[in-house]
C-alpha atoms as an extended CHARMM CRD file, in Angstrom:
* protein
*
        88  EXT
         1         1  MET       CA            -15.0730000000      -38.3230000000       19.8530000000  PROA      1               0.0000000000
         2         2  THR       CA            -12.2850000000      -36.0870000000       21.0620000000  PROA      2               0.0000000000
         3         3  THR       CA            -11.2290000000      -32.9400000000       19.2460000000  PROA      3               0.0000000000
         4         4  THR       CA             -7.8260000000      -31.4450000000       19.6550000000  PROA      4               0.0000000000
         5         5  SER       CA             -6.8450000000      -28.0120000000       18.5900000000  PROA      5               0.0000000000
         6         6  LYS       CA             -3.5100000000      -27.4730000000       16.9510000000  PROA      6               0.0000000000
         7         7  LEU       CA             -2.1120000000      -24.2140000000       18.2030000000  PROA      7               0.0000000000
         8         8  ILE       CA              1.2100000000      -22.7280000000       17.2630000000  PROA      8               0.0000000000
         9         9  PRO       CA              3.3670000000      -22.3540000000       20.3590000000  PROA      9               0.0000000000
        10        10  PRO       CA              4.0280000000      -18.6760000000       21.1760000000  PROA      10              0.0000000000
        11        11  PHE       CA              7.8010000000      -19.1110000000       20.9600000000  PROA      11              0.0000000000
        12        12  LEU       CA              7.3880000000      -19.9530000000       17.2500000000  PROA      12              0.0000000000
        13        13  LEU       CA              5.2190000000      -16.9050000000       16.5470000000  PROA      13              0.0000000000
        14        14  ILE       CA              7.8160000000      -14.3570000000       17.6600000000  PROA      14              0.0000000000
        15        15  PRO       CA             10.3090000000      -15.1570000000       14.8590000000  PROA      15              0.0000000000
        16        16  LEU       CA              7.4600000000      -15.1200000000       12.3180000000  PROA      16              0.0000000000
        17        17  LEU       CA              6.3170000000      -11.7080000000       13.5500000000  PROA      17              0.0000000000
        18        18  ALA       CA              9.8690000000      -10.3800000000       13.4050000000  PROA      18              0.0000000000
        19        19  LEU       CA             10.1730000000      -11.5090000000        9.7790000000  PROA      19              0.0000000000
        20        20  SER       CA              6.9740000000       -9.7020000000        8.7770000000  PROA      20              0.0000000000
        21        21  LEU       CA              7.8000000000       -6.3460000000       10.4150000000  PROA      21              0.0000000000
        22        22  PRO       CA             10.4480000000       -5.2030000000        7.8830000000  PROA      22              0.0000000000
        23        23  VAL       CA              7.9920000000       -5.8240000000        5.0390000000  PROA      23              0.0000000000
        24        24  LEU       CA              5.3520000000       -3.6750000000        6.7280000000  PROA      24              0.0000000000
        25        25  ALA       CA              7.8300000000       -0.9100000000        7.4680000000  PROA      25              0.0000000000
        26        26  ASN       CA              9.0760000000       -1.0230000000        3.8810000000  PROA      26              0.0000000000
        27        27  ASP       CA              5.5270000000       -0.7000000000        2.4970000000  PROA      27              0.0000000000
        28        28  GLU       CA              4.8870000000        2.2300000000        4.8240000000  PROA      28              0.0000000000
        29        29  GLU       CA              8.0300000000        3.9580000000        3.5480000000  PROA      29              0.0000000000
        30        30  VAL       CA              6.9950000000        3.3420000000       -0.0590000000  PROA      30              0.0000000000
        31        31  ILE       CA              3.4840000000        4.6880000000        0.5970000000  PROA      31              0.0000000000
        32        32  ALA       CA              4.8750000000        7.7840000000        2.3170000000  PROA      32              0.0000000000
        33        33  ALA       CA              7.2330000000        8.4490000000       -0.6090000000  PROA      33              0.0000000000
        34        34  HSD       CA              4.4330000000        7.9780000000       -3.1460000000  PROA      34              0.0000000000
        35        35  ARG       CA              2.0970000000       10.3170000000       -1.2810000000  PROA      35              0.0000000000
        36        36  GLN       CA              4.8360000000       12.9400000000       -1.0160000000  PROA      36              0.0000000000
        37        37  MET       CA              5.4490000000       12.6710000000       -4.7670000000  PROA      37              0.0000000000
        38        38  LEU       CA              1.7170000000       13.1180000000       -5.4680000000  PROA      38              0.0000000000
        39        39  LEU       CA              1.4530000000       16.0540000000       -3.0520000000  PROA      39              0.0000000000
        40        40  GLU       CA              4.2810000000       17.7900000000       -4.9160000000  PROA      40              0.0000000000
        41        41  LYS       CA              2.2140000000       17.5270000000       -8.1160000000  PROA      41              0.0000000000
        42        42  PHE       CA             -1.1360000000       18.1480000000       -6.3960000000  PROA      42              0.0000000000
        43        43  PRO       CA             -0.5370000000       20.3910000000       -3.3460000000  PROA      43              0.0000000000
        44        44  GLY       CA             -3.2660000000       19.9850000000       -0.7570000000  PROA      44              0.0000000000
        45        45  ALA       CA             -4.6910000000       16.7950000000       -2.2680000000  PROA      45              0.0000000000
        46        46  ARG       CA             -6.8090000000       14.6900000000        0.0900000000  PROA      46              0.0000000000
        47        47  PHE       CA             -6.2690000000       10.9320000000       -0.1740000000  PROA      47              0.0000000000
        48        48  THR       CA             -9.5030000000        8.9430000000       -0.0680000000  PROA      48              0.0000000000
        49        49  GLU       CA             -8.5800000000        5.3300000000       -0.9090000000  PROA      49              0.0000000000
        50        50  PHE       CA             -5.5410000000        3.1090000000       -1.1950000000  PROA      50              0.0000000000
        51        51  GLU       CA             -4.8740000000       -0.4960000000       -2.1360000000  PROA      51              0.0000000000
        52        52  ILE       CA             -2.1320000000       -2.6840000000       -3.5160000000  PROA      52              0.0000000000
        53        53  ASP       CA             -3.4200000000       -4.0570000000       -6.7890000000  PROA      53              0.0000000000
        54        54  ASP       CA             -2.4160000000       -5.5960000000      -10.1030000000  PROA      54              0.0000000000
        55        55  TYR       CA             -2.2580000000       -3.3920000000      -13.2090000000  PROA      55              0.0000000000
        56        56  LYS       CA             -1.3600000000       -4.9950000000      -16.5300000000  PROA      56              0.0000000000
        57        57  GLY       CA              0.3730000000       -7.8510000000      -14.7310000000  PROA      57              0.0000000000
        58        58  GLN       CA              2.4120000000       -5.6110000000      -12.4420000000  PROA      58              0.0000000000
        59        59  GLU       CA              2.0040000000       -4.9580000000       -8.7210000000  PROA      59              0.0000000000
        60        60  VAL       CA              0.9780000000       -1.3420000000       -8.1760000000  PROA      60              0.0000000000
        61        61  PHE       CA              0.0430000000        0.9100000000       -5.3210000000  PROA      61              0.0000000000
        62        62  GLU       CA             -3.3050000000        2.4570000000       -6.2720000000  PROA      62              0.0000000000
        63        63  TYR       CA             -4.1820000000        5.8210000000       -4.7610000000  PROA      63              0.0000000000
        64        64  GLU       CA             -7.4320000000        7.7200000000       -5.1010000000  PROA      64              0.0000000000
        65        65  PHE       CA             -7.4890000000       11.3390000000       -4.0570000000  PROA      65              0.0000000000
        66        66  GLU       CA             -9.4000000000       14.5890000000       -4.3950000000  PROA      66              0.0000000000
        67        67  PHE       CA             -7.8190000000       17.7360000000       -5.7490000000  PROA      67              0.0000000000
        68        68  MET       CA             -9.6140000000       21.0000000000       -6.4630000000  PROA      68              0.0000000000
        69        69  GLY       CA            -13.0130000000       19.2900000000       -6.3470000000  PROA      69              0.0000000000
        70        70  LYS       CA            -12.1310000000       16.4850000000       -8.7540000000  PROA      70              0.0000000000
        71        71  ASP       CA            -11.4010000000       12.7890000000       -8.1430000000  PROA      71              0.0000000000
        72        72  TYR       CA             -8.0750000000       11.3920000000       -9.3600000000  PROA      72              0.0000000000
        73        73  GLU       CA             -6.3910000000        8.0310000000       -9.3110000000  PROA      73              0.0000000000
        74        74  ALA       CA             -2.7600000000        7.0250000000       -9.5960000000  PROA      74              0.0000000000
        75        75  PHE       CA             -1.1100000000        3.6470000000      -10.1600000000  PROA      75              0.0000000000
        76        76  ILE       CA              2.5070000000        3.7050000000       -9.0120000000  PROA      76              0.0000000000
        77        77  THR       CA              5.0670000000        0.8940000000       -8.9160000000  PROA      77              0.0000000000
        78        78  ARG       CA              6.9940000000        0.1320000000       -5.7510000000  PROA      78              0.0000000000
        79        79  GLU       CA              9.9930000000        1.8560000000       -7.3480000000  PROA      79              0.0000000000
        80        80  GLY       CA              8.0070000000        5.0660000000       -7.8950000000  PROA      80              0.0000000000
        81        81  LYS       CA              7.2180000000        4.8390000000      -11.6090000000  PROA      81              0.0000000000
        82        82  ILE       CA              3.8000000000        6.3230000000      -12.3630000000  PROA      82              0.0000000000
        83        83  LEU       CA              1.9410000000        3.9520000000      -14.6800000000  PROA      83              0.0000000000
        84        84  ARG       CA             -1.3430000000        5.8200000000      -14.6690000000  PROA      84              0.0000000000
        85        85  LEU       CA             -2.3680000000        9.2060000000      -13.3390000000  PROA      85              0.0000000000
        86        86  GLY       CA             -5.5660000000       11.0250000000      -14.1780000000  PROA      86              0.0000000000
        87        87  LEU       CA             -9.1680000000       11.7510000000      -13.4190000000  PROA      87              0.0000000000
        88        88  ASP       CA            -11.0390000000        8.8500000000      -11.8830000000  PROA      88              0.0000000000
């Protein structure tokens, strides 16, 4: 019995990688803008966790952070609308 592996040729991977890079850069820009917005409201906050999640059927960027000894969480849309912000 012979097994063959099906590998994607490297020349096909390069275009796929190029297509994914703008998405990653865009998410990084969104995250940086969100964190800046939160730091304006909570100067000196320390971010502890982050994930992209679903909140009431909408994609959100979920941030957990510490500020003045208390734990907070924020759910923010890609466009920057705060859907939830408060103590965790």
